[in-house]
VMD Tcl script that builds the backbone (N, CA, C; Angstrom):
set m [mol new atoms 480]
animate dup $m
set s [atomselect $m all]
$s set {name element resname resid chain x y z} {
  {N N MET 1 A 148.407 10.758 -130.157}
  {CA C MET 1 A 147.260 9.907 -130.372}
  {C C MET 1 A 147.056 9.723 -131.872}
  {N N THR 2 A 146.847 8.487 -132.273}
  {CA C THR 2 A 146.623 8.171 -133.667}
  {C C THR 2 A 145.136 7.980 -133.905}
  {N N VAL 3 A 144.638 8.651 -134.912}
  {CA C VAL 3 A 143.235 8.518 -135.283}
  {C C VAL 3 A 143.163 7.669 -136.538}
  {N N GLN 4 A 142.384 6.622 -136.460}
  {CA C GLN 4 A 142.240 5.739 -137.604}
  {C C GLN 4 A 140.978 6.112 -138.360}
  {N N THR 5 A 141.073 6.256 -139.662}
  {CA C THR 5 A 139.905 6.586 -140.462}
  {C C THR 5 A 139.579 5.422 -141.384}
  {N N THR 6 A 138.338 5.322 -141.720}
  {CA C THR 6 A 137.885 4.298 -142.642}
  {C C THR 6 A 137.462 4.980 -143.921}
  {N N VAL 7 A 137.902 4.447 -145.021}
  {CA C VAL 7 A 137.537 4.981 -146.321}
  {C C VAL 7 A 136.398 4.134 -146.872}
  {N N PHE 8 A 135.336 4.797 -147.257}
  {CA C PHE 8 A 134.196 4.094 -147.819}
  {C C PHE 8 A 134.305 4.134 -149.332}
  {N N ALA 9 A 134.155 3.002 -149.950}
  {CA C ALA 9 A 134.204 2.915 -151.406}
  {C C ALA 9 A 132.882 2.343 -151.894}
  {N N GLU 10 A 132.518 2.734 -153.081}
  {CA C GLU 10 A 131.296 2.185 -153.656}
  {C C GLU 10 A 131.527 0.716 -153.966}
  {N N ALA 11 A 130.639 -0.111 -153.485}
  {CA C ALA 11 A 130.763 -1.542 -153.707}
  {C C ALA 11 A 130.312 -1.897 -155.117}
  {N N ALA 12 A 130.970 -2.881 -155.681}
  {CA C ALA 12 A 130.551 -3.389 -156.981}
  {C C ALA 12 A 129.245 -4.157 -156.797}
  {N N PRO 13 A 128.413 -4.216 -157.831}
  {CA C PRO 13 A 127.178 -4.994 -157.711}
  {C C PRO 13 A 127.497 -6.439 -157.328}
  {N N ALA 14 A 126.701 -6.988 -156.436}
  {CA C ALA 14 A 126.914 -8.365 -155.988}
  {C C ALA 14 A 126.407 -9.326 -157.052}
  {N N PRO 15 A 127.255 -10.244 -157.505}
  {CA C PRO 15 A 126.776 -11.222 -158.480}
  {C C PRO 15 A 125.837 -12.224 -157.817}
  {N N GLN 16 A 124.886 -12.693 -158.581}
  {CA C GLN 16 A 123.956 -13.688 -158.049}
  {C C GLN 16 A 124.663 -15.023 -157.911}
  {N N ARG 17 A 124.361 -15.715 -156.811}
  {CA C ARG 17 A 124.867 -17.052 -156.534}
  {C C ARG 17 A 123.677 -17.954 -156.239}
  {N N LEU 18 A 123.909 -19.246 -156.171}
  {CA C LEU 18 A 122.885 -20.200 -155.742}
  {C C LEU 18 A 123.380 -20.845 -154.452}
  {N N PHE 19 A 122.669 -20.569 -153.353}
  {CA C PHE 19 A 122.966 -21.150 -152.042}
  {C C PHE 19 A 121.755 -21.969 -151.627}
  {N N LEU 20 A 121.946 -23.249 -151.386}
  {CA C LEU 20 A 120.831 -24.172 -151.162}
  {C C LEU 20 A 119.837 -24.071 -152.321}
  {N N SER 21 A 120.382 -23.881 -153.508}
  {CA C SER 21 A 119.624 -23.766 -154.754}
  {C C SER 21 A 118.711 -22.549 -154.803}
  {N N ARG 22 A 118.976 -21.550 -153.964}
  {CA C ARG 22 A 118.158 -20.347 -153.924}
  {C C ARG 22 A 118.971 -19.158 -154.423}
  {N N PRO 23 A 118.357 -18.265 -155.235}
  {CA C PRO 23 A 119.076 -17.053 -155.657}
  {C C PRO 23 A 119.553 -16.268 -154.434}
  {N N THR 24 A 120.844 -15.978 -154.407}
  {CA C THR 24 A 121.491 -15.389 -153.236}
  {C C THR 24 A 122.501 -14.343 -153.684}
  {N N TRP 25 A 122.581 -13.248 -152.922}
  {CA C TRP 25 A 123.558 -12.198 -153.171}
  {C C TRP 25 A 124.298 -11.918 -151.873}
  {N N ILE 26 A 125.612 -11.941 -151.916}
  {CA C ILE 26 A 126.421 -11.552 -150.756}
  {C C ILE 26 A 126.608 -10.044 -150.866}
  {N N ARG 27 A 125.827 -9.296 -150.098}
  {CA C ARG 27 A 125.850 -7.837 -150.168}
  {C C ARG 27 A 126.998 -7.240 -149.373}
  {N N ALA 28 A 127.411 -7.901 -148.291}
  {CA C ALA 28 A 128.571 -7.458 -147.499}
  {C C ALA 28 A 129.171 -8.693 -146.840}
  {N N SER 29 A 130.484 -8.756 -146.826}
  {CA C SER 29 A 131.187 -9.886 -146.218}
  {C C SER 29 A 132.185 -9.366 -145.196}
  {N N GLY 30 A 132.832 -10.269 -144.521}
  {CA C GLY 30 A 133.868 -9.881 -143.576}
  {C C GLY 30 A 134.983 -9.086 -144.241}
  {N N ALA 31 A 135.294 -9.417 -145.493}
  {CA C ALA 31 A 136.331 -8.674 -146.221}
  {C C ALA 31 A 135.927 -7.226 -146.448}
  {N N ASP 32 A 134.615 -6.981 -146.575}
  {CA C ASP 32 A 134.107 -5.626 -146.801}
  {C C ASP 32 A 133.971 -4.829 -145.512}
  {N N THR 33 A 133.898 -5.519 -144.370}
  {CA C THR 33 A 133.529 -4.867 -143.105}
  {C C THR 33 A 134.550 -5.065 -141.993}
  {N N GLY 34 A 135.759 -5.423 -142.342}
  {CA C GLY 34 A 136.766 -5.654 -141.313}
  {C C GLY 34 A 136.410 -6.837 -140.416}
  {N N GLY 35 A 135.670 -7.799 -140.962}
  {CA C GLY 35 A 135.307 -8.995 -140.218}
  {C C GLY 35 A 134.150 -8.828 -139.253}
  {N N THR 36 A 133.438 -7.698 -139.320}
  {CA C THR 36 A 132.422 -7.410 -138.306}
  {C C THR 36 A 130.983 -7.689 -138.711}
  {N N PHE 37 A 130.725 -7.964 -139.995}
  {CA C PHE 37 A 129.335 -8.001 -140.437}
  {C C PHE 37 A 129.220 -8.783 -141.739}
  {N N SER 38 A 128.125 -9.515 -141.899}
  {CA C SER 38 A 127.758 -10.150 -143.167}
  {C C SER 38 A 126.326 -9.756 -143.494}
  {N N LEU 39 A 126.066 -9.529 -144.763}
  {CA C LEU 39 A 124.715 -9.221 -145.226}
  {C C LEU 39 A 124.452 -10.070 -146.461}
  {N N ILE 40 A 123.461 -10.969 -146.324}
  {CA C ILE 40 A 123.102 -11.888 -147.393}
  {C C ILE 40 A 121.653 -11.612 -147.781}
  {N N GLU 41 A 121.391 -11.522 -149.085}
  {CA C GLU 41 A 120.023 -11.371 -149.579}
  {C C GLU 41 A 119.653 -12.653 -150.306}
  {N N GLN 42 A 118.440 -13.144 -150.035}
  {CA C GLN 42 A 117.967 -14.346 -150.710}
  {C C GLN 42 A 116.545 -14.167 -151.207}
  {N N LEU 43 A 116.250 -14.797 -152.322}
  {CA C LEU 43 A 114.896 -14.897 -152.855}
  {C C LEU 43 A 114.500 -16.360 -152.670}
  {N N ILE 44 A 113.476 -16.597 -151.831}
  {CA C ILE 44 A 113.211 -17.950 -151.352}
  {C C ILE 44 A 111.755 -18.324 -151.642}
  {N N PRO 45 A 111.527 -19.518 -152.193}
  {CA C PRO 45 A 110.156 -19.916 -152.543}
  {C C PRO 45 A 109.319 -20.260 -151.310}
  {N N PRO 46 A 108.008 -20.194 -151.455}
  {CA C PRO 46 A 107.132 -20.554 -150.334}
  {C C PRO 46 A 107.352 -22.004 -149.923}
  {N N GLY 47 A 107.276 -22.240 -148.618}
  {CA C GLY 47 A 107.441 -23.582 -148.083}
  {C C GLY 47 A 108.870 -23.946 -147.726}
  {N N PHE 48 A 109.846 -23.213 -148.254}
  {CA C PHE 48 A 111.250 -23.520 -147.935}
  {C C PHE 48 A 111.512 -23.236 -146.456}
  {N N ALA 49 A 112.261 -24.121 -145.833}
  {CA C ALA 49 A 112.681 -23.909 -144.444}
  {C C ALA 49 A 114.187 -24.074 -144.358}
  {N N SER 50 A 114.828 -23.162 -143.638}
  {CA C SER 50 A 116.261 -23.282 -143.404}
  {C C SER 50 A 116.506 -24.485 -142.499}
  {N N PRO 51 A 117.732 -24.979 -142.472}
  {CA C PRO 51 A 118.043 -25.978 -141.449}
  {C C PRO 51 A 117.925 -25.349 -140.055}
  {N N TRP 52 A 117.598 -26.139 -139.072}
  {CA C TRP 52 A 117.610 -25.734 -137.662}
  {C C TRP 52 A 119.081 -25.697 -137.286}
  {N N HIS 53 A 119.561 -24.543 -136.821}
  {CA C HIS 53 A 121.008 -24.390 -136.647}
  {C C HIS 53 A 121.349 -23.440 -135.508}
  {N N ILE 54 A 122.633 -23.426 -135.170}
  {CA C ILE 54 A 123.176 -22.519 -134.150}
  {C C ILE 54 A 124.394 -21.823 -134.732}
  {N N HIS 55 A 124.463 -20.517 -134.552}
  {CA C HIS 55 A 125.697 -19.763 -134.810}
  {C C HIS 55 A 126.398 -19.646 -133.458}
  {N N HIS 56 A 127.585 -20.182 -133.334}
  {CA C HIS 56 A 128.291 -20.149 -132.050}
  {C C HIS 56 A 129.033 -18.835 -131.823}
  {N N ASN 57 A 129.386 -18.130 -132.917}
  {CA C ASN 57 A 130.223 -16.933 -132.790}
  {C C ASN 57 A 129.559 -15.650 -133.267}
  {N N GLU 58 A 128.375 -15.745 -133.840}
  {CA C GLU 58 A 127.720 -14.575 -134.428}
  {C C GLU 58 A 126.239 -14.568 -134.081}
  {N N ASP 59 A 125.680 -13.374 -133.903}
  {CA C ASP 59 A 124.233 -13.215 -133.819}
  {C C ASP 59 A 123.711 -13.143 -135.254}
  {N N GLU 60 A 122.480 -13.589 -135.464}
  {CA C GLU 60 A 121.875 -13.502 -136.795}
  {C C GLU 60 A 120.567 -12.730 -136.699}
  {N N SER 61 A 120.358 -11.838 -137.654}
  {CA C SER 61 A 119.124 -11.066 -137.729}
  {C C SER 61 A 118.455 -11.341 -139.067}
  {N N PHE 62 A 117.143 -11.176 -139.087}
  {CA C PHE 62 A 116.324 -11.460 -140.259}
  {C C PHE 62 A 115.477 -10.232 -140.563}
  {N N TYR 63 A 115.482 -9.794 -141.814}
  {CA C TYR 63 A 114.651 -8.672 -142.243}
  {C C TYR 63 A 113.941 -9.096 -143.523}
  {N N VAL 64 A 112.621 -8.986 -143.535}
  {CA C VAL 64 A 111.840 -9.379 -144.700}
  {C C VAL 64 A 111.598 -8.156 -145.576}
  {N N ILE 65 A 112.072 -8.232 -146.807}
  {CA C ILE 65 A 111.847 -7.159 -147.783}
  {C C ILE 65 A 110.484 -7.337 -148.442}
  {N N ASP 66 A 110.166 -8.598 -148.781}
  {CA C ASP 66 A 108.913 -8.897 -149.457}
  {C C ASP 66 A 108.501 -10.313 -149.091}
  {N N GLY 67 A 107.207 -10.545 -148.923}
  {CA C GLY 67 A 106.714 -11.862 -148.583}
  {C C GLY 67 A 106.543 -12.047 -147.088}
  {N N LYS 68 A 106.494 -13.319 -146.654}
  {CA C LYS 68 A 106.306 -13.644 -145.237}
  {C C LYS 68 A 107.242 -14.767 -144.838}
  {N N ALA 69 A 107.765 -14.676 -143.631}
  {CA C ALA 69 A 108.633 -15.717 -143.089}
  {C C ALA 69 A 108.342 -15.880 -141.605}
  {N N THR 70 A 108.330 -17.113 -141.160}
  {CA C THR 70 A 108.244 -17.374 -139.733}
  {C C THR 70 A 109.646 -17.682 -139.229}
  {N N VAL 71 A 110.083 -16.929 -138.240}
  {CA C VAL 71 A 111.391 -17.134 -137.623}
  {C C VAL 71 A 111.154 -17.817 -136.281}
  {N N VAL 72 A 111.889 -18.903 -136.048}
  {CA C VAL 72 A 111.802 -19.629 -134.787}
  {C C VAL 72 A 113.148 -19.511 -134.094}
  {N N VAL 73 A 113.124 -19.025 -132.847}
  {CA C VAL 73 A 114.323 -18.920 -132.018}
  {C C VAL 73 A 114.017 -19.660 -130.720}
  {N N ALA 74 A 114.777 -20.728 -130.467}
  {CA C ALA 74 A 114.522 -21.612 -129.322}
  {C C ALA 74 A 113.082 -22.109 -129.415}
  {N N ASN 75 A 112.236 -21.773 -128.453}
  {CA C ASN 75 A 110.849 -22.261 -128.475}
  {C C ASN 75 A 109.848 -21.156 -128.802}
  {N N ARG 76 A 110.325 -20.019 -129.343}
  {CA C ARG 76 A 109.443 -18.909 -129.704}
  {C C ARG 76 A 109.454 -18.716 -131.210}
  {N N SER 77 A 108.292 -18.361 -131.755}
  {CA C SER 77 A 108.227 -18.093 -133.184}
  {C C SER 77 A 107.459 -16.800 -133.429}
  {N N VAL 78 A 107.788 -16.159 -134.533}
  {CA C VAL 78 A 107.115 -14.939 -134.945}
  {C C VAL 78 A 107.036 -14.956 -136.472}
  {N N THR 79 A 105.888 -14.548 -137.003}
  {CA C THR 79 A 105.738 -14.454 -138.447}
  {C C THR 79 A 105.976 -13.009 -138.861}
  {N N LEU 80 A 106.896 -12.843 -139.789}
  {CA C LEU 80 A 107.304 -11.520 -140.262}
  {C C LEU 80 A 106.732 -11.258 -141.641}
  {N N SER 81 A 106.318 -10.025 -141.879}
  {CA C SER 81 A 105.895 -9.549 -143.191}
  {C C SER 81 A 106.901 -8.501 -143.655}
  {N N ALA 82 A 106.697 -7.981 -144.857}
  {CA C ALA 82 A 107.606 -6.968 -145.400}
  {C C ALA 82 A 107.806 -5.841 -144.393}
  {N N GLY 83 A 109.065 -5.518 -144.120}
  {CA C GLY 83 A 109.413 -4.461 -143.178}
  {C C GLY 83 A 109.620 -4.937 -141.753}
  {N N ASP 84 A 109.398 -6.216 -141.482}
  {CA C ASP 84 A 109.567 -6.745 -140.125}
  {C C ASP 84 A 110.951 -7.354 -139.933}
  {N N TYR 85 A 111.354 -7.416 -138.664}
  {CA C TYR 85 A 112.703 -7.820 -138.264}
  {C C TYR 85 A 112.624 -8.791 -137.092}
  {N N ALA 86 A 113.547 -9.750 -137.035}
  {CA C ALA 86 A 113.687 -10.642 -135.881}
  {C C ALA 86 A 115.171 -10.861 -135.610}
  {N N PHE 87 A 115.476 -11.234 -134.376}
  {CA C PHE 87 A 116.857 -11.395 -133.916}
  {C C PHE 87 A 117.058 -12.801 -133.365}
  {N N GLY 88 A 118.139 -13.450 -133.793}
  {CA C GLY 88 A 118.518 -14.759 -133.276}
  {C C GLY 88 A 119.899 -14.681 -132.642}
  {N N PRO 89 A 119.980 -14.649 -131.310}
  {CA C PRO 89 A 121.280 -14.519 -130.658}
  {C C PRO 89 A 122.164 -15.762 -130.837}
  {N N ARG 90 A 123.452 -15.541 -130.821}
  {CA C ARG 90 A 124.402 -16.650 -130.938}
  {C C ARG 90 A 124.156 -17.662 -129.812}
  {N N GLY 91 A 124.444 -18.906 -130.122}
  {CA C GLY 91 A 124.324 -19.957 -129.131}
  {C C GLY 91 A 122.918 -20.483 -128.922}
  {N N ILE 92 A 121.919 -19.930 -129.615}
  {CA C ILE 92 A 120.522 -20.342 -129.455}
  {C C ILE 92 A 120.048 -20.959 -130.780}
  {N N PRO 93 A 119.469 -22.161 -130.761}
  {CA C PRO 93 A 118.980 -22.756 -132.012}
  {C C PRO 93 A 117.900 -21.878 -132.659}
  {N N HIS 94 A 117.969 -21.780 -133.975}
  {CA C HIS 94 A 116.992 -20.973 -134.700}
  {C C HIS 94 A 116.929 -21.378 -136.173}
  {N N GLY 95 A 115.940 -20.848 -136.859}
  {CA C GLY 95 A 115.767 -21.056 -138.284}
  {C C GLY 95 A 114.555 -20.291 -138.769}
  {N N PHE 96 A 114.240 -20.432 -140.056}
  {CA C PHE 96 A 113.090 -19.721 -140.606}
  {C C PHE 96 A 112.420 -20.557 -141.682}
  {N N ARG 97 A 111.148 -20.237 -141.925}
  {CA C ARG 97 A 110.352 -20.909 -142.938}
  {C C ARG 97 A 109.597 -19.835 -143.718}
  {N N ILE 98 A 109.532 -19.975 -145.039}
  {CA C ILE 98 A 108.802 -19.027 -145.877}
  {C C ILE 98 A 107.337 -19.448 -145.916}
  {N N GLU 99 A 106.459 -18.493 -145.621}
  {CA C GLU 99 A 105.019 -18.735 -145.516}
  {C C GLU 99 A 104.299 -18.162 -146.731}
  {N N GLY 100 A 103.066 -18.578 -146.910}
  {CA C GLY 100 A 102.220 -18.021 -147.962}
  {C C GLY 100 A 102.438 -18.694 -149.298}
  {N N ALA 101 A 101.912 -18.045 -150.337}
  {CA C ALA 101 A 101.930 -18.620 -151.680}
  {C C ALA 101 A 102.939 -17.950 -152.604}
  {N N THR 102 A 103.670 -16.952 -152.110}
  {CA C THR 102 A 104.620 -16.241 -152.969}
  {C C THR 102 A 106.026 -16.308 -152.370}
  {N N PRO 103 A 107.046 -16.150 -153.205}
  {CA C PRO 103 A 108.410 -16.132 -152.677}
  {C C PRO 103 A 108.615 -14.949 -151.729}
  {N N ALA 104 A 109.631 -15.073 -150.907}
  {CA C ALA 104 A 110.009 -13.980 -149.999}
  {C C ALA 104 A 111.426 -13.536 -150.324}
  {N N ARG 105 A 111.642 -12.246 -150.218}
  {CA C ARG 105 A 112.994 -11.683 -150.330}
  {C C ARG 105 A 113.401 -11.319 -148.909}
  {N N VAL 106 A 114.507 -11.927 -148.443}
  {CA C VAL 106 A 114.911 -11.820 -147.050}
  {C C VAL 106 A 116.374 -11.385 -146.964}
  {N N LEU 107 A 116.660 -10.519 -145.987}
  {CA C LEU 107 A 118.048 -10.176 -145.657}
  {C C LEU 107 A 118.435 -10.950 -144.411}
  {N N LEU 108 A 119.567 -11.648 -144.474}
  {CA C LEU 108 A 120.148 -12.348 -143.336}
  {C C LEU 108 A 121.416 -11.595 -142.961}
  {N N MET 109 A 121.482 -11.137 -141.720}
  {CA C MET 109 A 122.612 -10.327 -141.266}
  {C C MET 109 A 123.261 -11.011 -140.067}
  {N N THR 110 A 124.586 -11.051 -140.048}
  {CA C THR 110 A 125.281 -11.591 -138.884}
  {C C THR 110 A 126.262 -10.564 -138.346}
  {N N SER 111 A 126.496 -10.660 -137.046}
  {CA C SER 111 A 127.383 -9.718 -136.353}
  {C C SER 111 A 128.840 -10.157 -136.446}
  {N N GLY 112 A 129.185 -10.751 -137.526}
  {CA C GLY 112 A 130.554 -11.155 -137.843}
  {C C GLY 112 A 130.608 -11.440 -139.328}
  {N N GLY 113 A 131.793 -11.561 -139.862}
  {CA C GLY 113 A 131.928 -11.701 -141.305}
  {C C GLY 113 A 132.028 -13.119 -141.822}
  {N N THR 114 A 132.015 -14.129 -140.950}
  {CA C THR 114 A 132.260 -15.478 -141.447}
  {C C THR 114 A 131.054 -16.118 -142.126}
  {N N PHE 115 A 129.841 -15.698 -141.797}
  {CA C PHE 115 A 128.671 -16.304 -142.431}
  {C C PHE 115 A 128.709 -16.091 -143.941}
  {N N ALA 116 A 129.099 -14.913 -144.385}
  {CA C ALA 116 A 129.188 -14.654 -145.830}
  {C C ALA 116 A 130.194 -15.587 -146.487}
  {N N GLU 117 A 131.280 -15.886 -145.793}
  {CA C GLU 117 A 132.288 -16.787 -146.372}
  {C C GLU 117 A 131.757 -18.216 -146.440}
  {N N PHE 118 A 130.971 -18.604 -145.441}
  {CA C PHE 118 A 130.312 -19.913 -145.478}
  {C C PHE 118 A 129.377 -19.983 -146.682}
  {N N VAL 119 A 128.557 -18.948 -146.876}
  {CA C VAL 119 A 127.637 -18.913 -148.019}
  {C C VAL 119 A 128.425 -18.965 -149.322}
  {N N ARG 120 A 129.514 -18.209 -149.404}
  {CA C ARG 120 A 130.329 -18.206 -150.628}
  {C C ARG 120 A 130.875 -19.611 -150.914}
  {N N GLU 121 A 131.409 -20.269 -149.882}
  {CA C GLU 121 A 131.974 -21.611 -150.075}
  {C C GLU 121 A 130.915 -22.623 -150.489}
  {N N MET 122 A 129.719 -22.497 -149.918}
  {CA C MET 122 A 128.678 -23.496 -150.140}
  {C C MET 122 A 127.723 -23.130 -151.281}
  {N N SER 123 A 128.059 -22.121 -152.053}
  {CA C SER 123 A 127.211 -21.724 -153.174}
  {C C SER 123 A 128.028 -21.761 -154.455}
  {N N GLN 124 A 127.353 -21.487 -155.530}
  {CA C GLN 124 A 128.028 -21.416 -156.825}
  {C C GLN 124 A 127.505 -20.203 -157.578}
  {N N PRO 125 A 128.335 -19.644 -158.453}
  {CA C PRO 125 A 127.838 -18.530 -159.266}
  {C C PRO 125 A 126.606 -18.981 -160.054}
  {N N ALA 126 A 125.625 -18.106 -160.159}
  {CA C ALA 126 A 124.374 -18.454 -160.844}
  {C C ALA 126 A 124.534 -18.498 -162.360}
  {N N ASP 127 A 125.593 -17.906 -162.884}
  {CA C ASP 127 A 125.800 -17.886 -164.333}
  {C C ASP 127 A 125.815 -19.296 -164.897}
  {N N GLY 128 A 124.781 -19.651 -165.612}
  {CA C GLY 128 A 124.721 -20.949 -166.256}
  {C C GLY 128 A 124.400 -22.106 -165.324}
  {N N ALA 129 A 124.329 -21.863 -164.012}
  {CA C ALA 129 A 124.032 -22.945 -163.073}
  {C C ALA 129 A 122.529 -23.210 -163.061}
  {N N THR 130 A 122.178 -24.435 -162.843}
  {CA C THR 130 A 120.775 -24.824 -162.781}
  {C C THR 130 A 120.379 -25.044 -161.330}
  {N N ALA 131 A 119.321 -24.373 -160.907}
  {CA C ALA 131 A 118.821 -24.556 -159.547}
  {C C ALA 131 A 118.182 -25.937 -159.435}
  {N N SER 132 A 118.531 -26.647 -158.377}
  {CA C SER 132 A 117.930 -27.954 -158.109}
  {C C SER 132 A 117.898 -28.155 -156.607}
  {N N GLU 133 A 117.046 -29.035 -156.166}
  {CA C GLU 133 A 116.955 -29.291 -154.728}
  {C C GLU 133 A 118.268 -29.878 -154.233}
  {N N PRO 134 A 118.718 -29.471 -153.027}
  {CA C PRO 134 A 119.949 -30.044 -152.481}
  {C C PRO 134 A 119.808 -31.553 -152.295}
  {N N THR 135 A 120.880 -32.278 -152.579}
  {CA C THR 135 A 120.897 -33.725 -152.400}
  {C C THR 135 A 121.419 -34.061 -151.008}
  {N N GLU 136 A 121.340 -35.322 -150.644}
  {CA C GLU 136 A 121.873 -35.776 -149.359}
  {C C GLU 136 A 123.368 -35.463 -149.269}
  {N N ALA 137 A 124.103 -35.652 -150.378}
  {CA C ALA 137 A 125.540 -35.340 -150.385}
  {C C ALA 137 A 125.777 -33.851 -150.170}
  {N N ASP 138 A 124.934 -33.005 -150.783}
  {CA C ASP 138 A 125.045 -31.557 -150.579}
  {C C ASP 138 A 124.858 -31.218 -149.110}
  {N N LEU 139 A 123.871 -31.848 -148.470}
  {CA C LEU 139 A 123.588 -31.559 -147.064}
  {C C LEU 139 A 124.711 -32.056 -146.156}
  {N N GLN 140 A 125.315 -33.189 -146.481}
  {CA C GLN 140 A 126.460 -33.674 -145.702}
  {C C GLN 140 A 127.629 -32.700 -145.809}
  {N N LYS 141 A 127.859 -32.192 -147.001}
  {CA C LYS 141 A 128.921 -31.202 -147.217}
  {C C LYS 141 A 128.611 -29.910 -146.456}
  {N N LEU 142 A 127.340 -29.499 -146.459}
  {CA C LEU 142 A 126.910 -28.299 -145.745}
  {C C LEU 142 A 127.195 -28.426 -144.246}
  {N N VAL 143 A 126.846 -29.565 -143.668}
  {CA C VAL 143 A 127.061 -29.800 -142.236}
  {C C VAL 143 A 128.542 -29.746 -141.908}
  {N N ALA 144 A 129.378 -30.377 -142.727}
  {CA C ALA 144 A 130.824 -30.385 -142.479}
  {C C ALA 144 A 131.414 -28.981 -142.601}
  {N N ALA 145 A 131.021 -28.245 -143.635}
  {CA C ALA 145 A 131.548 -26.890 -143.822}
  {C C ALA 145 A 131.069 -25.965 -142.708}
  {N N ALA 146 A 129.832 -26.133 -142.280}
  {CA C ALA 146 A 129.273 -25.275 -141.229}
  {C C ALA 146 A 130.153 -25.298 -139.986}
  {N N GLN 147 A 130.615 -26.459 -139.601}
  {CA C GLN 147 A 131.443 -26.578 -138.398}
  {C C GLN 147 A 132.693 -25.716 -138.492}
  {N N SER 148 A 133.282 -25.636 -139.672}
  {CA C SER 148 A 134.506 -24.839 -139.812}
  {C C SER 148 A 134.234 -23.336 -139.738}
  {N N TYR 149 A 132.961 -22.926 -139.825}
  {CA C TYR 149 A 132.584 -21.518 -139.719}
  {C C TYR 149 A 131.839 -21.201 -138.425}
  {N N GLY 150 A 131.926 -22.093 -137.444}
  {CA C GLY 150 A 131.296 -21.828 -136.151}
  {C C GLY 150 A 129.796 -22.018 -136.137}
  {N N LEU 151 A 129.304 -22.878 -137.016}
  {CA C LEU 151 A 127.870 -23.175 -137.095}
  {C C LEU 151 A 127.647 -24.656 -136.805}
  {N N SER 152 A 126.521 -24.955 -136.203}
  {CA C SER 152 A 126.094 -26.351 -136.046}
  {C C SER 152 A 124.746 -26.502 -136.720}
  {N N ILE 153 A 124.653 -27.445 -137.666}
  {CA C ILE 153 A 123.387 -27.781 -138.299}
  {C C ILE 153 A 122.777 -28.903 -137.458}
  {N N LEU 154 A 121.591 -28.655 -136.896}
  {CA C LEU 154 A 120.974 -29.590 -135.966}
  {C C LEU 154 A 119.978 -30.525 -136.636}
  {N N GLY 155 A 119.530 -30.177 -137.821}
  {CA C GLY 155 A 118.541 -30.980 -138.533}
  {C C GLY 155 A 117.509 -30.095 -139.168}
  {N N PRO 156 A 116.359 -30.671 -139.534}
  {CA C PRO 156 A 115.310 -29.852 -140.158}
  {C C PRO 156 A 114.646 -28.934 -139.129}
  {N N MET 157 A 114.014 -27.896 -139.641}
  {CA C MET 157 A 113.266 -26.963 -138.779}
  {C C MET 157 A 112.177 -27.717 -138.037}
  {N N PRO 158 A 111.998 -27.425 -136.742}
  {CA C PRO 158 A 110.877 -28.032 -136.010}
  {C C PRO 158 A 109.560 -27.375 -136.443}
  {N N ASN 159 A 108.480 -28.103 -136.314}
  {CA C ASN 159 A 107.150 -27.549 -136.617}
  {C C ASN 159 A 106.633 -26.854 -135.371}
  {N N ARG 160 A 106.749 -25.534 -135.339}
  {CA C ARG 160 A 106.258 -24.750 -134.194}
  {C C ARG 160 A 105.403 -23.629 -134.693}
}
mol reanalyze $m
mol bondsrecalc $m
mol representation Tube
mol addrep $m
């Protein structure tokens, strides 16, 4: 019988990126986890809403470090504060909106490693980059890239 062991190494600090013009850190990717997990940290301003979307191959979880976010999964919504968690199963439309008057720091976790690669492809290093609102061309590119990572962008978040 062969026993397989995993060696844990200290990860290098994650460089800041801009994803949808928001400060973003890829804390763990499929390359770091054998393709099993992605961990993305974002600092998001109040009022921002993610696109309404579906992950076809991965479950997505949301953990609020600071601030408030409303997570909508199908026709249910819950408002999360610091320390709260929500789960969005694969195949079910979902998204989130930042509530209140202050930014929120949120962890986005997926049960597969491809979401981090999608974020990496659709973001840019923050070094010297200027944050700006995504343009229509940016959103068209986002929708096209999403499909190659098992995601469907359905449109803007519904008001629920």
